[in-house]
One Martini backbone bead per residue (centre of mass of N, CA, C, O) as a GRO file, in nm:
protein
  292
    1MET     BB    1   2.120   1.679  -0.481
    2PRO     BB    2   2.001   1.609  -0.200
    3SER     BB    3   2.019   1.660   0.116
    4LEU     BB    4   2.043   1.503   0.413
    5LYS     BB    5   1.835   1.676   0.565
    6SER     BB    6   1.600   1.661   0.359
    7LEU     BB    7   1.577   1.352   0.360
    8LYS     BB    8   1.527   1.313   0.662
    9THR     BB    9   1.270   1.490   0.673
   10ARG     BB   10   1.107   1.324   0.467
   11ILE     BB   11   1.110   1.053   0.613
   12THR     BB   12   0.966   1.155   0.867
   13SER     BB   13   0.709   1.249   0.723
   14VAL     BB   14   0.625   0.975   0.596
   15LYS     BB   15   0.605   0.822   0.864
   16SER     BB   16   0.376   0.993   0.979
   17THR     BB   17   0.175   0.932   0.752
   18GLN     BB   18   0.173   0.624   0.790
   19LYS     BB   19   0.048   0.626   1.074
   20ILE     BB   20  -0.218   0.758   0.988
   21THR     BB   21  -0.313   0.553   0.768
   22LYS     BB   22  -0.309   0.308   0.957
   23ALA     BB   23  -0.518   0.415   1.159
   24MET     BB   24  -0.747   0.461   0.951
   25LYS     BB   25  -0.771   0.168   0.867
   26MET     BB   26  -0.852   0.053   1.146
   27VAL     BB   27  -1.105   0.224   1.184
   28ALA     BB   28  -1.252   0.136   0.923
   29ALA     BB   29  -1.260  -0.168   0.993
   30ALA     BB   30  -1.434  -0.135   1.248
   31LYS     BB   31  -1.677   0.013   1.104
   32LEU     BB   32  -1.743  -0.188   0.876
   33ARG     BB   33  -1.878  -0.419   1.028
   34ARG     BB   34  -2.127  -0.261   1.125
   35ALA     BB   35  -2.216  -0.147   0.849
   36GLN     BB   36  -2.251  -0.419   0.705
   37GLU     BB   37  -2.464  -0.542   0.892
   38ALA     BB   38  -2.677  -0.318   0.845
   39ALA     BB   39  -2.704  -0.346   0.536
   40GLU     BB   40  -2.777  -0.653   0.527
   41ALA     BB   41  -3.032  -0.627   0.716
   42ALA     BB   42  -3.196  -0.425   0.515
   43ARG     BB   43  -3.247  -0.580   0.249
   44PRO     BB   44  -3.493  -0.768   0.308
   45TYR     BB   45  -3.687  -0.542   0.390
   46SER     BB   46  -3.680  -0.367   0.133
   47GLY     BB   47  -3.755  -0.596  -0.061
   48ARG     BB   48  -4.029  -0.671   0.071
   49MET     BB   49  -4.156  -0.395   0.052
   50ALA     BB   50  -4.151  -0.382  -0.258
   51ALA     BB   51  -4.321  -0.642  -0.300
   52VAL     BB   52  -4.579  -0.542  -0.162
   53MET     BB   53  -4.618  -0.298  -0.344
   54ALA     BB   54  -4.641  -0.462  -0.606
   55SER     BB   55  -4.890  -0.627  -0.524
   56LEU     BB   56  -5.077  -0.385  -0.486
   57ALA     BB   57  -5.035  -0.248  -0.769
   58SER     BB   58  -5.151  -0.501  -0.935
   59LYS     BB   59  -5.463  -0.437  -0.812
   60VAL     BB   60  -5.441  -0.163  -0.965
   61THR     BB   61  -5.539   0.124  -1.144
   62VAL     BB   62  -5.352   0.350  -1.294
   63GLY     BB   63  -5.441   0.692  -1.215
   64THR     BB   64  -5.576   0.989  -1.110
   65GLU     BB   65  -5.664   0.837  -0.826
   66SER     BB   66  -5.395   0.773  -0.761
   67PRO     BB   67  -5.124   0.787  -0.606
   68ARG     BB   68  -4.867   1.007  -0.679
   69LEU     BB   69  -4.622   0.818  -0.601
   70LEU     BB   70  -4.722   0.617  -0.837
   71ALA     BB   71  -4.834   0.797  -1.089
   72GLY     BB   72  -4.767   1.081  -1.073
   73THR     BB   73  -4.805   1.372  -1.295
   74GLY     BB   74  -4.775   1.284  -1.619
   75ASN     BB   75  -4.477   1.373  -1.618
   76ASP     BB   76  -4.102   1.420  -1.737
   77LYS     BB   77  -3.951   1.713  -1.723
   78VAL     BB   78  -3.873   1.698  -1.410
   79HIS     BB   79  -3.564   1.623  -1.242
   80LEU     BB   80  -3.454   1.459  -0.941
   81LEU     BB   81  -3.131   1.442  -0.787
   82VAL     BB   82  -3.039   1.217  -0.531
   83ILE     BB   83  -2.721   1.263  -0.373
   84CYS     BB   84  -2.523   1.030  -0.210
   85SER     BB   85  -2.276   1.101   0.042
   86SER     BB   86  -2.013   1.216   0.209
   87GLU     BB   87  -1.846   1.423   0.463
   88ARG     BB   88  -1.581   1.267   0.390
   89GLY     BB   89  -1.278   1.186   0.293
   90LEU     BB   90  -1.055   0.945   0.217
   91ALA     BB   91  -1.234   0.720   0.001
   92GLY     BB   92  -1.140   0.724  -0.269
   93GLY     BB   93  -1.393   0.647  -0.521
   94PHE     BB   94  -1.671   0.683  -0.388
   95ASN     BB   95  -1.773   0.975  -0.462
   96SER     BB   96  -1.689   0.987  -0.767
   97ASN     BB   97  -1.869   0.752  -0.869
   98ILE     BB   98  -2.139   0.880  -0.801
   99ALA     BB   99  -2.095   1.144  -0.961
  100LYS     BB  100  -2.061   1.013  -1.240
  101LEU     BB  101  -2.342   0.887  -1.261
  102ALA     BB  102  -2.498   1.154  -1.222
  103ARG     BB  103  -2.372   1.301  -1.466
  104ARG     BB  104  -2.469   1.108  -1.685
  105THR     BB  105  -2.768   1.150  -1.624
  106LEU     BB  106  -2.779   1.453  -1.665
  107GLU     BB  107  -2.683   1.454  -1.963
  108GLU     BB  108  -2.905   1.267  -2.068
  109LEU     BB  109  -3.150   1.446  -1.988
  110GLN     BB  110  -3.057   1.705  -2.133
  111GLY     BB  111  -3.051   1.565  -2.415
  112GLN     BB  112  -3.385   1.529  -2.384
  113GLY     BB  113  -3.492   1.814  -2.255
  114LYS     BB  114  -3.456   1.820  -1.954
  115THR     BB  115  -3.509   1.905  -1.623
  116VAL     BB  116  -3.259   1.964  -1.365
  117LYS     BB  117  -3.216   1.864  -1.022
  118LEU     BB  118  -3.024   1.910  -0.708
  119LEU     BB  119  -2.979   1.677  -0.428
  120PHE     BB  120  -2.788   1.665  -0.127
  121VAL     BB  121  -2.639   1.390   0.067
  122GLY     BB  122  -2.394   1.530   0.137
  123LYS     BB  123  -2.091   1.713   0.030
  124LYS     BB  124  -1.876   1.568  -0.164
  125ALA     BB  125  -2.055   1.567  -0.441
  126ARG     BB  126  -2.098   1.882  -0.473
  127ALA     BB  127  -1.838   2.021  -0.578
  128PRO     BB  128  -1.836   1.942  -0.888
  129PHE     BB  129  -2.124   2.079  -0.937
  130ALA     BB  130  -2.065   2.371  -0.834
  131ARG     BB  131  -1.875   2.436  -1.085
  132THR     BB  132  -2.100   2.349  -1.331
  133HIS     BB  133  -2.415   2.329  -1.161
  134LYS     BB  134  -2.520   2.548  -0.951
  135GLU     BB  135  -2.815   2.621  -1.065
  136LEU     BB  136  -2.933   2.314  -0.988
  137ILE     BB  137  -2.915   2.359  -0.688
  138VAL     BB  138  -3.160   2.305  -0.406
  139GLY     BB  139  -2.979   2.127  -0.195
  140THR     BB  140  -2.842   2.035   0.144
  141VAL     BB  141  -2.775   1.761   0.351
  142ASP     BB  142  -2.667   1.750   0.673
  143MET     BB  143  -2.443   1.471   0.814
  144SER     BB  144  -2.211   1.547   1.026
  145HIS     BB  145  -2.378   1.477   1.308
  146ILE     BB  146  -2.377   1.176   1.209
  147LYS     BB  147  -2.264   0.860   1.317
  148SER     BB  148  -2.545   0.691   1.299
  149VAL     BB  149  -2.773   0.568   1.104
  150ALA     BB  150  -3.116   0.644   1.103
  151PHE     BB  151  -3.444   0.638   1.023
  152ALA     BB  152  -3.497   0.939   1.084
  153ASP     BB  153  -3.298   1.047   0.873
  154ALA     BB  154  -3.439   0.924   0.624
  155LYS     BB  155  -3.719   1.052   0.673
  156ALA     BB  156  -3.630   1.346   0.640
  157VAL     BB  157  -3.548   1.314   0.344
  158ALA     BB  158  -3.817   1.202   0.236
  159ASP     BB  159  -3.995   1.441   0.326
  160ASP     BB  160  -3.852   1.650   0.150
  161VAL     BB  161  -3.913   1.519  -0.122
  162VAL     BB  162  -4.223   1.511  -0.094
  163ALA     BB  163  -4.264   1.816  -0.056
  164ARG     BB  164  -4.152   1.892  -0.334
  165PHE     BB  165  -4.358   1.725  -0.494
  166GLU     BB  166  -4.619   1.862  -0.381
  167ALA     BB  167  -4.508   2.153  -0.490
  168GLY     BB  168  -4.404   2.096  -0.799
  169GLU     BB  169  -4.076   2.071  -0.858
  170PHE     BB  170  -4.131   1.771  -0.971
  171ASP     BB  171  -4.171   1.442  -1.139
  172VAL     BB  172  -3.882   1.301  -1.099
  173ALA     BB  173  -3.695   1.062  -0.891
  174HIS     BB  174  -3.347   1.007  -0.806
  175LEU     BB  175  -3.128   0.765  -0.655
  176PHE     BB  176  -2.791   0.797  -0.521
  177PHE     BB  177  -2.560   0.524  -0.467
  178SER     BB  178  -2.370   0.267  -0.282
  179THR     BB  179  -2.323  -0.064  -0.325
  180PHE     BB  180  -2.235  -0.320  -0.117
  181ARG     BB  181  -1.999  -0.593  -0.168
  182SER     BB  182  -1.706  -0.494  -0.076
  183ALA     BB  183  -1.408  -0.358   0.013
  184LEU     BB  184  -1.339  -0.358  -0.318
  185ASN     BB  185  -1.666  -0.333  -0.383
  186GLN     BB  186  -1.853  -0.056  -0.523
  187GLU     BB  187  -2.184   0.017  -0.648
  188PRO     BB  188  -2.319   0.231  -0.841
  189THR     BB  189  -2.658   0.365  -0.788
  190ARG     BB  190  -2.987   0.371  -0.948
  191LEU     BB  191  -3.309   0.504  -0.820
  192GLN     BB  192  -3.642   0.511  -0.857
  193ILE     BB  193  -3.884   0.688  -0.633
  194ILE     BB  194  -4.029   0.898  -0.841
  195PRO     BB  195  -4.204   0.707  -0.924
  196ALA     BB  196  -4.249   0.405  -0.820
  197ALA     BB  197  -4.015   0.139  -0.867
  198LEU     BB  198  -4.147  -0.168  -0.914
  199PRO     BB  199  -4.144  -0.485  -0.898
  200ALA     BB  200  -4.224  -0.768  -1.008
  201THR     BB  201  -4.435  -0.998  -0.862
  202GLY     BB  202  -4.266  -1.260  -0.956
  203ASP     BB  203  -3.994  -1.191  -0.781
  204ALA     BB  204  -4.169  -1.271  -0.525
  205THR     BB  205  -4.220  -1.468  -0.272
  206GLY     BB  206  -4.571  -1.467  -0.218
  207ALA     BB  207  -4.699  -1.221  -0.385
  208GLU     BB  208  -4.945  -1.412  -0.521
  209ALA     BB  209  -5.118  -1.425  -0.297
  210SER     BB  210  -5.432  -1.449  -0.163
  211VAL     BB  211  -5.561  -1.119  -0.083
  212GLU     BB  212  -5.747  -0.933   0.152
  213TYR     BB  213  -5.829  -0.589   0.179
  214GLU     BB  214  -5.839  -0.363   0.478
  215PRO     BB  215  -5.863  -0.164   0.305
  216ASP     BB  216  -5.800  -0.077   0.015
  217GLU     BB  217  -5.528  -0.064  -0.188
  218GLU     BB  218  -5.511   0.247  -0.226
  219ALA     BB  219  -5.509   0.321   0.075
  220ILE     BB  220  -5.257   0.162   0.146
  221LEU     BB  221  -5.066   0.295  -0.056
  222ALA     BB  222  -5.090   0.586   0.052
  223ASP     BB  223  -4.948   0.495   0.326
  224LEU     BB  224  -4.685   0.325   0.217
  225LEU     BB  225  -4.519   0.498   0.016
  226PRO     BB  226  -4.366   0.686   0.216
  227LYS     BB  227  -4.237   0.446   0.371
  228ASN     BB  228  -4.089   0.323   0.131
  229LEU     BB  229  -3.912   0.566   0.075
  230ALA     BB  230  -3.768   0.564   0.351
  231VAL     BB  231  -3.652   0.277   0.325
  232GLN     BB  232  -3.479   0.327   0.068
  233VAL     BB  233  -3.309   0.554   0.193
  234PHE     BB  234  -3.199   0.390   0.429
  235ARG     BB  235  -3.056   0.181   0.261
  236ALA     BB  236  -2.870   0.380   0.110
  237LEU     BB  237  -2.723   0.487   0.366
  238LEU     BB  238  -2.612   0.211   0.457
  239GLU     BB  239  -2.457   0.144   0.201
  240ASN     BB  240  -2.279   0.396   0.213
  241ALA     BB  241  -2.142   0.344   0.484
  242ALA     BB  242  -2.003   0.079   0.396
  243SER     BB  243  -1.861   0.184   0.141
  244GLU     BB  244  -1.690   0.402   0.274
  245GLN     BB  245  -1.524   0.215   0.465
  246GLY     BB  246  -1.417   0.024   0.247
  247SER     BB  247  -1.274   0.241   0.075
  248ARG     BB  248  -1.097   0.358   0.301
  249MET     BB  249  -0.944   0.105   0.377
  250THR     BB  250  -0.815   0.060   0.099
  251ALA     BB  251  -0.681   0.339   0.066
  252MET     BB  252  -0.506   0.324   0.331
  253ASP     BB  253  -0.353   0.070   0.254
  254ASN     BB  254  -0.221   0.186  -0.001
  255ALA     BB  255  -0.085   0.428   0.140
  256THR     BB  256   0.091   0.261   0.332
  257ARG     BB  257   0.247   0.112   0.113
  258ASN     BB  258   0.356   0.361  -0.037
  259ALA     BB  259   0.510   0.474   0.204
  260GLY     BB  260   0.703   0.236   0.233
  261ASP     BB  261   0.831   0.262  -0.047
  262MET     BB  262   0.933   0.553  -0.008
  263ILE     BB  263   1.114   0.499   0.234
  264ASN     BB  264   1.304   0.305   0.090
  265ARG     BB  265   1.401   0.501  -0.132
  266LEU     BB  266   1.502   0.728   0.058
  267THR     BB  267   1.706   0.554   0.215
  268ILE     BB  268   1.885   0.486  -0.023
  269THR     BB  269   1.951   0.778  -0.098
  270TYR     BB  270   2.070   0.855   0.174
  271ASN     BB  271   2.303   0.647   0.178
  272ARG     BB  272   2.437   0.735  -0.086
  273THR     BB  273   2.488   1.029  -0.005
  274ARG     BB  274   2.658   0.965   0.244
  275GLN     BB  275   2.878   0.800   0.101
  276ALA     BB  276   2.965   1.028  -0.092
  277ALA     BB  277   3.051   1.227   0.130
  278ILE     BB  278   3.267   1.046   0.262
  279THR     BB  279   3.439   0.999   0.009
  280LYS     BB  280   3.505   1.296  -0.040
  281GLU     BB  281   3.651   1.345   0.229
  282LEU     BB  282   3.873   1.130   0.190
  283ILE     BB  283   3.992   1.248  -0.068
  284GLU     BB  284   4.070   1.522   0.057
  285ILE     BB  285   4.261   1.410   0.274
  286ILE     BB  286   4.455   1.253   0.087
  287SER     BB  287   4.532   1.493  -0.095
  288GLY     BB  288   4.650   1.666   0.133
  289ALA     BB  289   4.867   1.466   0.229
  290GLU     BB  290   5.021   1.449  -0.046
  291ALA     BB  291   5.090   1.756  -0.066
  292LEU     BB  292   5.285   1.736   0.195
   0.00000   0.00000   0.00000
């Protein structure tokens, strides 16, 4: 049976941990509101941007003269997985769920005989792949210095991906992130960004309106496709930011509750041990008195 001193030390330690997890929960809750508002505000813009791109793409014949970000390279042998995660841990299953989806995709593509490369935005999802697929990692974008995601940050990531595409490093690119649904629900998401996977034009209200473009649709597409890529990356980073805080808030709430339960159990054990020690001392005193 543990000593009273060790039990008391452990109770003090768990109480200190509980204070930390409770504070982290409150900080995450405060950050979540701002991150959620930013993510929800970006959804209509990114959706409309994709709808406009789909409307333009429906008016051109995709061929060798089309923008490469729309037509692709004509092959799908080399795939780049752009995996967005957080720079910090203690966020429940947020990072691991994104990594699991990316790993399933990697195994599926390798099963089809494709070559896969990995680019990480944020370091937390990198660790499990560094142990098993280190040779596939082509880069990691450090986001640790960024407190609040801005469009310039997303554009830098998008420009890096486009530069790699123009250099012929891959044929198809997939973006992995977590779509924020609620503080309890974050959905790992996979989105093909090169060649652009555009929604059907009938999915967007007003996308079928008769519009004449100047210059022609292909020229506009060539200009808008890189911007659309940056917008989709920006939306993914905003969704990730909200999902991270929601997952962290839930994880820290559970940790605080578990710490409370552990404190209660340890306190009961401490009291029982103390009572047993007192009873033993009384028995020894009484036995000694009787012996005299």
